[in-house]
C-alpha beads as a LAMMPS data file, in Angstrom:
LAMMPS data file: protein, C-alpha beads

442 atoms
441 bonds

1 atom types
1 bond types

-500.0 500.0 xlo xhi
-500.0 500.0 ylo yhi
-500.0 500.0 zlo zhi

Masses

1 110.0

Atoms # bond

1 1 1 0.000 0.000 0.000
2 1 1 1.499 3.312 -1.074
3 1 1 1.828 6.359 1.148
4 1 1 -0.761 8.175 -0.957
5 1 1 -3.242 5.333 -0.510
6 1 1 -2.728 5.465 3.252
7 1 1 -3.384 9.215 3.184
8 1 1 -6.616 8.800 1.209
9 1 1 -7.893 6.014 3.466
10 1 1 -6.907 7.979 6.578
11 1 1 -8.698 11.074 5.284
12 1 1 -11.817 8.983 4.660
13 1 1 -11.668 7.429 8.128
14 1 1 -11.239 10.810 9.836
15 1 1 -14.195 12.172 7.895
16 1 1 -16.269 9.139 8.796
17 1 1 -15.452 9.584 12.473
18 1 1 -16.542 13.224 12.283
19 1 1 -19.850 12.098 10.782
20 1 1 -20.229 9.497 13.521
21 1 1 -19.573 12.138 16.176
22 1 1 -21.943 14.717 14.691
23 1 1 -23.794 15.066 17.988
24 1 1 -20.480 15.978 19.664
25 1 1 -18.923 18.198 16.981
26 1 1 -22.274 19.795 16.085
27 1 1 -21.121 20.028 12.474
28 1 1 -23.664 18.943 9.884
29 1 1 -22.783 15.557 8.415
30 1 1 -23.446 16.841 4.894
31 1 1 -20.643 19.387 5.214
32 1 1 -18.205 16.688 6.338
33 1 1 -19.288 14.339 3.533
34 1 1 -18.692 17.025 0.918
35 1 1 -15.239 17.740 2.376
36 1 1 -14.495 13.998 2.280
37 1 1 -15.498 13.850 -1.364
38 1 1 -13.369 16.784 -2.498
39 1 1 -10.464 15.866 -0.218
40 1 1 -10.223 12.255 -1.415
41 1 1 -10.358 13.211 -5.096
42 1 1 -7.834 16.011 -4.534
43 1 1 -5.393 13.604 -2.874
44 1 1 -5.851 11.244 -5.805
45 1 1 -4.826 14.056 -8.155
46 1 1 -1.547 14.546 -6.241
47 1 1 -0.075 11.595 -8.135
48 1 1 -2.708 10.013 -10.387
49 1 1 -0.032 8.087 -12.249
50 1 1 0.388 5.861 -9.181
51 1 1 -3.036 4.348 -9.802
52 1 1 -3.259 4.617 -13.584
53 1 1 0.205 3.681 -14.885
54 1 1 -1.133 2.729 -18.315
55 1 1 -2.445 6.230 -18.970
56 1 1 -0.101 8.727 -20.646
57 1 1 1.099 11.523 -18.358
58 1 1 -0.518 14.239 -20.445
59 1 1 -3.832 12.411 -20.325
60 1 1 -3.980 11.684 -16.579
61 1 1 -5.995 14.779 -15.682
62 1 1 -8.533 14.037 -18.392
63 1 1 -8.717 10.398 -17.326
64 1 1 -9.422 11.273 -13.689
65 1 1 -11.935 13.888 -14.821
66 1 1 -13.672 11.212 -16.857
67 1 1 -13.813 8.939 -13.815
68 1 1 -15.391 11.713 -11.767
69 1 1 -17.976 12.279 -14.492
70 1 1 -18.695 8.548 -14.618
71 1 1 -19.215 8.198 -10.882
72 1 1 -21.119 11.476 -10.746
73 1 1 -23.491 10.148 -13.394
74 1 1 -24.189 7.008 -11.359
75 1 1 -24.571 9.050 -8.183
76 1 1 -26.847 11.579 -9.882
77 1 1 -29.170 8.763 -10.974
78 1 1 -29.537 7.750 -7.343
79 1 1 -30.015 11.334 -6.174
80 1 1 -32.654 12.141 -8.800
81 1 1 -34.461 8.950 -7.876
82 1 1 -34.307 9.978 -4.232
83 1 1 -35.496 13.539 -4.860
84 1 1 -38.294 12.349 -7.143
85 1 1 -39.465 9.755 -4.631
86 1 1 -39.354 12.262 -1.776
87 1 1 -41.352 14.783 -3.825
88 1 1 -43.967 12.178 -4.746
89 1 1 -44.355 11.219 -1.100
90 1 1 -44.641 14.890 -0.107
91 1 1 -47.388 15.437 -2.720
92 1 1 -49.304 12.393 -1.522
93 1 1 -48.895 13.460 2.102
94 1 1 -49.765 17.113 1.450
95 1 1 -52.980 16.177 -0.311
96 1 1 -54.166 13.688 2.300
97 1 1 -53.200 10.481 0.507
98 1 1 -51.626 8.891 3.573
99 1 1 -54.777 9.384 5.616
100 1 1 -55.853 6.104 4.022
101 1 1 -52.792 4.239 5.300
102 1 1 -53.062 5.946 8.666
103 1 1 -56.643 4.794 9.037
104 1 1 -55.681 1.200 8.157
105 1 1 -52.880 1.150 10.744
106 1 1 -54.768 3.091 13.411
107 1 1 -54.621 1.464 16.856
108 1 1 -54.226 2.716 20.410
109 1 1 -51.942 -0.184 21.351
110 1 1 -48.282 0.770 21.020
111 1 1 -47.163 -2.815 20.485
112 1 1 -49.856 -3.559 17.905
113 1 1 -48.775 -0.495 15.978
114 1 1 -45.161 -1.689 16.112
115 1 1 -46.058 -4.991 14.442
116 1 1 -48.277 -3.318 11.863
117 1 1 -45.474 -0.927 10.994
118 1 1 -42.966 -3.781 10.828
119 1 1 -44.910 -6.035 8.468
120 1 1 -46.225 -3.265 6.252
121 1 1 -42.716 -1.850 5.875
122 1 1 -41.242 -5.304 5.230
123 1 1 -43.552 -6.279 2.389
124 1 1 -43.932 -2.783 0.949
125 1 1 -40.136 -2.570 0.716
126 1 1 -40.053 -5.704 -1.434
127 1 1 -42.655 -4.270 -3.800
128 1 1 -41.264 -0.748 -4.018
129 1 1 -37.746 -0.404 -2.593
130 1 1 -36.357 0.141 0.874
131 1 1 -35.594 3.808 0.243
132 1 1 -39.054 4.860 -0.944
133 1 1 -40.779 2.652 1.620
134 1 1 -38.858 4.307 4.445
135 1 1 -40.002 7.734 3.303
136 1 1 -43.626 6.598 3.071
137 1 1 -43.661 4.911 6.459
138 1 1 -42.015 7.829 8.281
139 1 1 -44.664 10.147 6.838
140 1 1 -47.396 7.819 8.100
141 1 1 -45.655 7.422 11.446
142 1 1 -45.715 11.167 12.016
143 1 1 -49.497 11.051 11.881
144 1 1 -49.739 8.230 14.403
145 1 1 -47.092 8.881 17.076
146 1 1 -46.673 12.284 18.728
147 1 1 -43.954 11.401 21.245
148 1 1 -40.550 11.890 19.627
149 1 1 -38.875 9.355 21.932
150 1 1 -41.338 6.633 20.960
151 1 1 -41.331 7.673 17.305
152 1 1 -37.580 7.119 17.155
153 1 1 -38.078 3.490 18.205
154 1 1 -40.633 2.978 15.434
155 1 1 -38.368 4.789 12.968
156 1 1 -35.464 2.477 13.845
157 1 1 -37.687 -0.521 13.194
158 1 1 -38.667 0.983 9.854
159 1 1 -34.988 1.016 8.847
160 1 1 -34.517 -2.614 9.890
161 1 1 -37.759 -3.825 8.276
162 1 1 -37.141 -1.889 5.058
163 1 1 -33.647 -3.320 4.616
164 1 1 -34.801 -6.835 5.475
165 1 1 -37.742 -6.600 3.084
166 1 1 -35.542 -5.295 0.289
167 1 1 -33.042 -8.149 0.657
168 1 1 -35.338 -10.958 -0.516
169 1 1 -36.707 -9.091 -3.537
170 1 1 -34.779 -8.597 -6.800
171 1 1 -36.043 -4.993 -6.953
172 1 1 -36.101 -4.210 -3.231
173 1 1 -32.556 -2.903 -2.886
174 1 1 -29.874 -1.441 -5.140
175 1 1 -27.557 -4.374 -4.430
176 1 1 -30.176 -7.030 -5.217
177 1 1 -30.949 -5.179 -8.440
178 1 1 -27.238 -5.298 -9.318
179 1 1 -27.008 -9.023 -8.598
180 1 1 -30.254 -9.684 -10.458
181 1 1 -29.179 -7.762 -13.551
182 1 1 -25.783 -9.500 -13.435
183 1 1 -27.651 -12.799 -13.567
184 1 1 -26.119 -14.373 -10.447
185 1 1 -29.484 -14.549 -8.673
186 1 1 -32.958 -15.196 -10.080
187 1 1 -36.318 -13.888 -8.908
188 1 1 -37.583 -17.323 -7.886
189 1 1 -34.301 -18.314 -6.287
190 1 1 -33.779 -15.252 -4.103
191 1 1 -37.407 -15.098 -2.954
192 1 1 -37.649 -18.802 -2.086
193 1 1 -34.292 -18.943 -0.293
194 1 1 -33.982 -15.528 1.348
195 1 1 -37.591 -14.708 2.315
196 1 1 -37.573 -16.610 5.608
197 1 1 -34.086 -15.433 6.748
198 1 1 -35.058 -11.845 5.903
199 1 1 -38.299 -12.211 7.851
200 1 1 -36.373 -13.573 10.836
201 1 1 -33.932 -10.645 10.681
202 1 1 -36.927 -8.324 11.069
203 1 1 -38.999 -10.286 13.599
204 1 1 -36.188 -10.753 16.147
205 1 1 -35.446 -6.984 16.440
206 1 1 -39.191 -6.273 16.575
207 1 1 -39.565 -8.682 19.495
208 1 1 -36.757 -6.890 21.335
209 1 1 -37.995 -3.383 20.532
210 1 1 -41.550 -4.107 21.683
211 1 1 -40.230 -4.458 25.233
212 1 1 -39.495 -0.711 25.117
213 1 1 -43.134 0.093 24.341
214 1 1 -45.893 -0.393 26.861
215 1 1 -49.475 0.720 27.233
216 1 1 -51.624 2.666 24.820
217 1 1 -51.585 6.031 23.118
218 1 1 -53.593 8.847 24.631
219 1 1 -56.913 9.492 22.929
220 1 1 -56.460 12.217 20.370
221 1 1 -58.591 13.905 17.783
222 1 1 -57.919 11.901 14.639
223 1 1 -60.049 14.102 12.446
224 1 1 -57.035 16.189 11.417
225 1 1 -56.081 15.516 7.840
226 1 1 -53.735 17.812 5.923
227 1 1 -53.580 21.281 4.467
228 1 1 -55.619 20.143 1.471
229 1 1 -58.608 19.241 3.649
230 1 1 -61.110 20.216 0.957
231 1 1 -60.257 17.066 -0.981
232 1 1 -62.851 14.327 -0.818
233 1 1 -62.010 10.872 0.510
234 1 1 -62.187 9.509 -3.032
235 1 1 -59.718 12.109 -4.299
236 1 1 -57.304 11.420 -1.443
237 1 1 -57.500 7.705 -2.160
238 1 1 -56.892 8.385 -5.864
239 1 1 -53.781 10.422 -5.034
240 1 1 -52.512 7.660 -2.780
241 1 1 -53.081 4.990 -5.441
242 1 1 -51.418 7.110 -8.127
243 1 1 -48.414 7.834 -5.923
244 1 1 -47.816 4.361 -4.516
245 1 1 -49.051 2.580 -7.637
246 1 1 -46.762 4.762 -9.702
247 1 1 -43.789 3.782 -7.563
248 1 1 -44.700 0.123 -8.092
249 1 1 -44.774 0.848 -11.824
250 1 1 -41.205 2.228 -11.859
251 1 1 -39.438 -1.178 -12.155
252 1 1 -42.008 -2.218 -14.778
253 1 1 -41.306 0.960 -16.735
254 1 1 -37.610 0.205 -16.550
255 1 1 -38.143 -3.335 -17.824
256 1 1 -40.258 -2.062 -20.716
257 1 1 -38.030 0.828 -21.769
258 1 1 -34.569 -0.041 -20.347
259 1 1 -34.368 3.565 -19.120
260 1 1 -32.786 4.341 -15.724
261 1 1 -35.139 4.082 -12.713
262 1 1 -35.092 7.852 -12.110
263 1 1 -36.810 8.345 -15.482
264 1 1 -39.726 6.274 -14.237
265 1 1 -39.804 8.346 -11.058
266 1 1 -39.978 11.545 -13.128
267 1 1 -42.850 10.067 -15.155
268 1 1 -44.815 9.255 -12.003
269 1 1 -44.035 12.682 -10.553
270 1 1 -45.297 14.396 -13.712
271 1 1 -48.549 12.423 -13.747
272 1 1 -49.211 12.915 -10.034
273 1 1 -48.386 16.597 -10.254
274 1 1 -50.824 17.046 -13.143
275 1 1 -53.648 15.211 -11.377
276 1 1 -53.298 17.261 -8.199
277 1 1 -53.353 20.451 -10.288
278 1 1 -56.642 19.314 -11.843
279 1 1 -58.128 18.413 -8.455
280 1 1 -57.198 21.774 -6.958
281 1 1 -58.509 23.663 -9.983
282 1 1 -61.864 21.936 -9.576
283 1 1 -61.984 23.271 -6.044
284 1 1 -61.604 26.789 -7.352
285 1 1 -58.151 27.640 -6.030
286 1 1 -56.690 30.698 -7.700
287 1 1 -52.987 30.125 -7.174
288 1 1 -52.384 26.377 -7.263
289 1 1 -48.738 26.698 -8.321
290 1 1 -47.778 28.877 -5.379
291 1 1 -49.997 26.851 -3.092
292 1 1 -48.095 23.611 -3.619
293 1 1 -45.069 23.370 -5.846
294 1 1 -42.712 25.881 -4.236
295 1 1 -43.691 24.772 -0.752
296 1 1 -43.243 21.080 -1.515
297 1 1 -39.885 21.530 -3.209
298 1 1 -38.657 23.608 -0.290
299 1 1 -39.479 20.704 2.028
300 1 1 -36.984 18.394 0.304
301 1 1 -34.116 17.852 2.716
302 1 1 -31.205 19.054 0.588
303 1 1 -28.718 18.370 3.379
304 1 1 -29.541 14.669 3.073
305 1 1 -29.057 14.883 -0.689
306 1 1 -25.689 16.580 -0.236
307 1 1 -24.677 13.992 2.349
308 1 1 -25.551 11.177 -0.022
309 1 1 -23.597 12.882 -2.819
310 1 1 -20.489 13.337 -0.688
311 1 1 -20.473 9.800 0.723
312 1 1 -20.993 8.035 -2.609
313 1 1 -18.360 10.113 -4.388
314 1 1 -15.855 9.633 -1.548
315 1 1 -16.379 5.871 -1.580
316 1 1 -15.861 5.959 -5.352
317 1 1 -12.258 7.048 -4.726
318 1 1 -11.673 3.985 -2.535
319 1 1 -13.081 1.885 -5.336
320 1 1 -10.821 3.475 -7.965
321 1 1 -7.595 3.091 -5.971
322 1 1 -8.360 -0.595 -5.416
323 1 1 -8.840 -0.464 -1.651
324 1 1 -12.210 -2.201 -1.686
325 1 1 -11.010 -4.940 -4.041
326 1 1 -7.922 -5.520 -1.895
327 1 1 -10.117 -5.689 1.193
328 1 1 -12.310 -8.294 -0.443
329 1 1 -9.314 -10.393 -1.430
330 1 1 -7.924 -10.163 2.077
331 1 1 -11.230 -11.341 3.505
332 1 1 -11.209 -14.317 1.176
333 1 1 -7.690 -15.273 2.293
334 1 1 -8.352 -14.815 6.013
335 1 1 -11.571 -16.869 5.993
336 1 1 -10.124 -19.594 3.753
337 1 1 -12.977 -19.077 1.333
338 1 1 -15.749 -19.776 3.874
339 1 1 -18.741 -18.185 2.144
340 1 1 -20.695 -17.634 5.355
341 1 1 -17.777 -15.756 6.914
342 1 1 -16.901 -13.779 3.776
343 1 1 -20.433 -12.586 3.095
344 1 1 -21.098 -12.096 6.813
345 1 1 -18.106 -9.774 7.134
346 1 1 -19.084 -7.966 3.919
347 1 1 -22.491 -7.400 5.485
348 1 1 -20.928 -5.875 8.590
349 1 1 -18.686 -3.700 6.422
350 1 1 -21.719 -2.546 4.429
351 1 1 -22.897 -0.810 7.590
352 1 1 -19.720 1.279 7.503
353 1 1 -19.014 1.616 3.793
354 1 1 -21.707 1.878 1.130
355 1 1 -22.845 -1.606 0.106
356 1 1 -23.033 -0.757 -3.599
357 1 1 -19.266 -0.623 -4.261
358 1 1 -18.735 -3.574 -1.911
359 1 1 -21.140 -5.728 -3.910
360 1 1 -19.729 -4.397 -7.169
361 1 1 -16.239 -5.346 -5.996
362 1 1 -17.410 -8.802 -4.952
363 1 1 -19.029 -9.384 -8.346
364 1 1 -15.811 -8.419 -10.061
365 1 1 -13.656 -10.460 -7.717
366 1 1 -15.505 -13.765 -7.721
367 1 1 -16.302 -15.463 -11.051
368 1 1 -19.641 -17.153 -11.608
369 1 1 -19.275 -20.937 -11.698
370 1 1 -21.448 -23.431 -13.516
371 1 1 -22.034 -25.535 -10.411
372 1 1 -21.467 -25.260 -6.678
373 1 1 -21.699 -22.403 -4.201
374 1 1 -20.564 -19.822 -6.769
375 1 1 -23.137 -20.847 -9.398
376 1 1 -26.269 -18.855 -10.190
377 1 1 -28.449 -18.851 -7.049
378 1 1 -25.555 -20.445 -5.192
379 1 1 -24.924 -19.952 -1.489
380 1 1 -22.393 -17.163 -2.001
381 1 1 -24.577 -14.954 -4.194
382 1 1 -27.739 -15.420 -2.158
383 1 1 -25.907 -14.735 1.082
384 1 1 -24.324 -11.678 -0.524
385 1 1 -27.798 -10.368 -1.379
386 1 1 -28.975 -10.971 2.194
387 1 1 -25.891 -9.722 4.031
388 1 1 -25.321 -6.590 1.942
389 1 1 -28.965 -5.578 2.370
390 1 1 -29.665 -6.506 5.989
391 1 1 -26.158 -5.639 7.239
392 1 1 -26.733 -1.977 6.465
393 1 1 -29.231 -1.777 9.321
394 1 1 -26.478 -2.009 11.938
395 1 1 -25.537 1.662 11.566
396 1 1 -27.834 4.564 10.754
397 1 1 -25.654 5.570 7.794
398 1 1 -25.227 1.988 6.574
399 1 1 -28.086 2.095 4.095
400 1 1 -30.067 4.505 1.949
401 1 1 -33.095 3.829 4.148
402 1 1 -31.118 4.742 7.247
403 1 1 -29.741 7.932 5.727
404 1 1 -33.213 9.092 4.691
405 1 1 -34.817 8.314 8.055
406 1 1 -31.862 9.973 9.765
407 1 1 -32.565 13.136 7.815
408 1 1 -36.338 13.060 8.225
409 1 1 -36.402 12.310 11.962
410 1 1 -33.048 13.914 12.883
411 1 1 -31.780 10.708 14.491
412 1 1 -28.203 11.010 15.708
413 1 1 -25.543 8.447 14.897
414 1 1 -24.759 7.960 18.579
415 1 1 -28.359 7.314 19.642
416 1 1 -28.817 4.674 16.956
417 1 1 -25.497 2.978 17.686
418 1 1 -26.195 2.842 21.414
419 1 1 -29.837 1.737 21.233
420 1 1 -30.303 -0.127 17.955
421 1 1 -27.007 -1.477 16.559
422 1 1 -26.846 -4.547 18.796
423 1 1 -30.509 -5.304 18.124
424 1 1 -30.036 -5.137 14.339
425 1 1 -26.881 -7.264 14.632
426 1 1 -28.811 -9.923 16.571
427 1 1 -31.423 -10.119 13.829
428 1 1 -28.683 -10.175 11.182
429 1 1 -26.976 -13.201 12.758
430 1 1 -30.328 -14.931 13.309
431 1 1 -31.099 -14.617 9.593
432 1 1 -27.752 -16.128 8.599
433 1 1 -28.343 -19.002 11.004
434 1 1 -31.807 -19.494 9.527
435 1 1 -30.327 -19.671 6.015
436 1 1 -27.754 -22.215 7.189
437 1 1 -30.517 -24.364 8.693
438 1 1 -32.454 -24.178 5.425
439 1 1 -29.458 -25.531 3.557
440 1 1 -28.940 -28.305 6.107
441 1 1 -32.561 -29.428 6.189
442 1 1 -33.603 -29.016 2.561

Bonds

1 1 1 2
2 1 2 3
3 1 3 4
4 1 4 5
5 1 5 6
6 1 6 7
7 1 7 8
8 1 8 9
9 1 9 10
10 1 10 11
11 1 11 12
12 1 12 13
13 1 13 14
14 1 14 15
15 1 15 16
16 1 16 17
17 1 17 18
18 1 18 19
19 1 19 20
20 1 20 21
21 1 21 22
22 1 22 23
23 1 23 24
24 1 24 25
25 1 25 26
26 1 26 27
27 1 27 28
28 1 28 29
29 1 29 30
30 1 30 31
31 1 31 32
32 1 32 33
33 1 33 34
34 1 34 35
35 1 35 36
36 1 36 37
37 1 37 38
38 1 38 39
39 1 39 40
40 1 40 41
41 1 41 42
42 1 42 43
43 1 43 44
44 1 44 45
45 1 45 46
46 1 46 47
47 1 47 48
48 1 48 49
49 1 49 50
50 1 50 51
51 1 51 52
52 1 52 53
53 1 53 54
54 1 54 55
55 1 55 56
56 1 56 57
57 1 57 58
58 1 58 59
59 1 59 60
60 1 60 61
61 1 61 62
62 1 62 63
63 1 63 64
64 1 64 65
65 1 65 66
66 1 66 67
67 1 67 68
68 1 68 69
69 1 69 70
70 1 70 71
71 1 71 72
72 1 72 73
73 1 73 74
74 1 74 75
75 1 75 76
76 1 76 77
77 1 77 78
78 1 78 79
79 1 79 80
80 1 80 81
81 1 81 82
82 1 82 83
83 1 83 84
84 1 84 85
85 1 85 86
86 1 86 87
87 1 87 88
88 1 88 89
89 1 89 90
90 1 90 91
91 1 91 92
92 1 92 93
93 1 93 94
94 1 94 95
95 1 95 96
96 1 96 97
97 1 97 98
98 1 98 99
99 1 99 100
100 1 100 101
101 1 101 102
102 1 102 103
103 1 103 104
104 1 104 105
105 1 105 106
106 1 106 107
107 1 107 108
108 1 108 109
109 1 109 110
110 1 110 111
111 1 111 112
112 1 112 113
113 1 113 114
114 1 114 115
115 1 115 116
116 1 116 117
117 1 117 118
118 1 118 119
119 1 119 120
120 1 120 121
121 1 121 122
122 1 122 123
123 1 123 124
124 1 124 125
125 1 125 126
126 1 126 127
127 1 127 128
128 1 128 129
129 1 129 130
130 1 130 131
131 1 131 132
132 1 132 133
133 1 133 134
134 1 134 135
135 1 135 136
136 1 136 137
137 1 137 138
138 1 138 139
139 1 139 140
140 1 140 141
141 1 141 142
142 1 142 143
143 1 143 144
144 1 144 145
145 1 145 146
146 1 146 147
147 1 147 148
148 1 148 149
149 1 149 150
150 1 150 151
151 1 151 152
152 1 152 153
153 1 153 154
154 1 154 155
155 1 155 156
156 1 156 157
157 1 157 158
158 1 158 159
159 1 159 160
160 1 160 161
161 1 161 162
162 1 162 163
163 1 163 164
164 1 164 165
165 1 165 166
166 1 166 167
167 1 167 168
168 1 168 169
169 1 169 170
170 1 170 171
171 1 171 172
172 1 172 173
173 1 173 174
174 1 174 175
175 1 175 176
176 1 176 177
177 1 177 178
178 1 178 179
179 1 179 180
180 1 180 181
181 1 181 182
182 1 182 183
183 1 183 184
184 1 184 185
185 1 185 186
186 1 186 187
187 1 187 188
188 1 188 189
189 1 189 190
190 1 190 191
191 1 191 192
192 1 192 193
193 1 193 194
194 1 194 195
195 1 195 196
196 1 196 197
197 1 197 198
198 1 198 199
199 1 199 200
200 1 200 201
201 1 201 202
202 1 202 203
203 1 203 204
204 1 204 205
205 1 205 206
206 1 206 207
207 1 207 208
208 1 208 209
209 1 209 210
210 1 210 211
211 1 211 212
212 1 212 213
213 1 213 214
214 1 214 215
215 1 215 216
216 1 216 217
217 1 217 218
218 1 218 219
219 1 219 220
220 1 220 221
221 1 221 222
222 1 222 223
223 1 223 224
224 1 224 225
225 1 225 226
226 1 226 227
227 1 227 228
228 1 228 229
229 1 229 230
230 1 230 231
231 1 231 232
232 1 232 233
233 1 233 234
234 1 234 235
235 1 235 236
236 1 236 237
237 1 237 238
238 1 238 239
239 1 239 240
240 1 240 241
241 1 241 242
242 1 242 243
243 1 243 244
244 1 244 245
245 1 245 246
246 1 246 247
247 1 247 248
248 1 248 249
249 1 249 250
250 1 250 251
251 1 251 252
252 1 252 253
253 1 253 254
254 1 254 255
255 1 255 256
256 1 256 257
257 1 257 258
258 1 258 259
259 1 259 260
260 1 260 261
261 1 261 262
262 1 262 263
263 1 263 264
264 1 264 265
265 1 265 266
266 1 266 267
267 1 267 268
268 1 268 269
269 1 269 270
270 1 270 271
271 1 271 272
272 1 272 273
273 1 273 274
274 1 274 275
275 1 275 276
276 1 276 277
277 1 277 278
278 1 278 279
279 1 279 280
280 1 280 281
281 1 281 282
282 1 282 283
283 1 283 284
284 1 284 285
285 1 285 286
286 1 286 287
287 1 287 288
288 1 288 289
289 1 289 290
290 1 290 291
291 1 291 292
292 1 292 293
293 1 293 294
294 1 294 295
295 1 295 296
296 1 296 297
297 1 297 298
298 1 298 299
299 1 299 300
300 1 300 301
301 1 301 302
302 1 302 303
303 1 303 304
304 1 304 305
305 1 305 306
306 1 306 307
307 1 307 308
308 1 308 309
309 1 309 310
310 1 310 311
311 1 311 312
312 1 312 313
313 1 313 314
314 1 314 315
315 1 315 316
316 1 316 317
317 1 317 318
318 1 318 319
319 1 319 320
320 1 320 321
321 1 321 322
322 1 322 323
323 1 323 324
324 1 324 325
325 1 325 326
326 1 326 327
327 1 327 328
328 1 328 329
329 1 329 330
330 1 330 331
331 1 331 332
332 1 332 333
333 1 333 334
334 1 334 335
335 1 335 336
336 1 336 337
337 1 337 338
338 1 338 339
339 1 339 340
340 1 340 341
341 1 341 342
342 1 342 343
343 1 343 344
344 1 344 345
345 1 345 346
346 1 346 347
347 1 347 348
348 1 348 349
349 1 349 350
350 1 350 351
351 1 351 352
352 1 352 353
353 1 353 354
354 1 354 355
355 1 355 356
356 1 356 357
357 1 357 358
358 1 358 359
359 1 359 360
360 1 360 361
361 1 361 362
362 1 362 363
363 1 363 364
364 1 364 365
365 1 365 366
366 1 366 367
367 1 367 368
368 1 368 369
369 1 369 370
370 1 370 371
371 1 371 372
372 1 372 373
373 1 373 374
374 1 374 375
375 1 375 376
376 1 376 377
377 1 377 378
378 1 378 379
379 1 379 380
380 1 380 381
381 1 381 382
382 1 382 383
383 1 383 384
384 1 384 385
385 1 385 386
386 1 386 387
387 1 387 388
388 1 388 389
389 1 389 390
390 1 390 391
391 1 391 392
392 1 392 393
393 1 393 394
394 1 394 395
395 1 395 396
396 1 396 397
397 1 397 398
398 1 398 399
399 1 399 400
400 1 400 401
401 1 401 402
402 1 402 403
403 1 403 404
404 1 404 405
405 1 405 406
406 1 406 407
407 1 407 408
408 1 408 409
409 1 409 410
410 1 410 411
411 1 411 412
412 1 412 413
413 1 413 414
414 1 414 415
415 1 415 416
416 1 416 417
417 1 417 418
418 1 418 419
419 1 419 420
420 1 420 421
421 1 421 422
422 1 422 423
423 1 423 424
424 1 424 425
425 1 425 426
426 1 426 427
427 1 427 428
428 1 428 429
429 1 429 430
430 1 430 431
431 1 431 432
432 1 432 433
433 1 433 434
434 1 434 435
435 1 435 436
436 1 436 437
437 1 437 438
438 1 438 439
439 1 439 440
440 1 440 441
441 1 441 442
């Protein structure tokens, strides 16, 4: 490992520690992430020839610039998807669409609500994706739980359930989508083999968390809807169906057109936006544009977007200098090729470092075999799908769902690590054990 590589890794680690200690430093994590991004790429430019010896000296700057553009394009796709999904959810929420979901989940029992939130998040995440589902469920949660202390417990469970639900579906998480498109897992294979372990990884934490909730909620006036209270129940239901149904349609749109997922999100956003304009016009509002669009766009948490941008682009540097690949190779050597240990450790690492480059590195490092554990739907690939998805629940910044909930509910890294990390880790290990038992018994 060169001195420059050590400097880049050290810079990343220091930045990560600052993010982890946000509650102590009182410096916004987005600012640190952006500094990490620029700092890591700047260090790379100190001696780019160290990492790209095959590129002519006069072309090194252009080569690195091209790499930045490439990674920025991939990151932008994720960010536009995120912003589009958040805007859609805001439109549905603003116009009373989530009153329908709130009414379905309504209960005075705190523990009953916990289980309803858990299962709805789990299965909705498999249909949509863990990121969008987390946004939806937090919006619903705000209508059901007033106490911030209790809401944080439910929000933590949303992160765990969303990541667990996304792990057994080929479209439920970015990493499962990558593995699915690569052809190393199939829809039938990942659902049949990973469904039960994923369910276990959600149920165990839920059982632990319910011990922190006792009694019932105080009786409140549930007649409050939203700002757009003039909408009829039918119109609110239509907005909800268009918003959530549109999100379900996004992977179908991608399959039909081969366009990036964010294009489907923009399509749904355009349709939903148009319909709400028509509904408001029918109610005789004079200034529908000012009444909704500017307000809704201003509600998008740009600090979360900037944080996501900085983290993904900083991790991209580690990918380019070969650190992640070297780490994967080292893991393989240390564990003597034990697939349960390799994927289990990758899952733990995915809570620290973004799981997308980790899975990408693993796909590039391990060839697909015709038979055995490395074959399509083999133990290694299925465990990789499970571990990379569920493992992200162990830290609040370990998954897209966690980052979004962190921004929406202002959950600190320290609170989550102290209260939730060990619970998520318990469920994570229980799921791996469940998968091992499946393989032994069937």
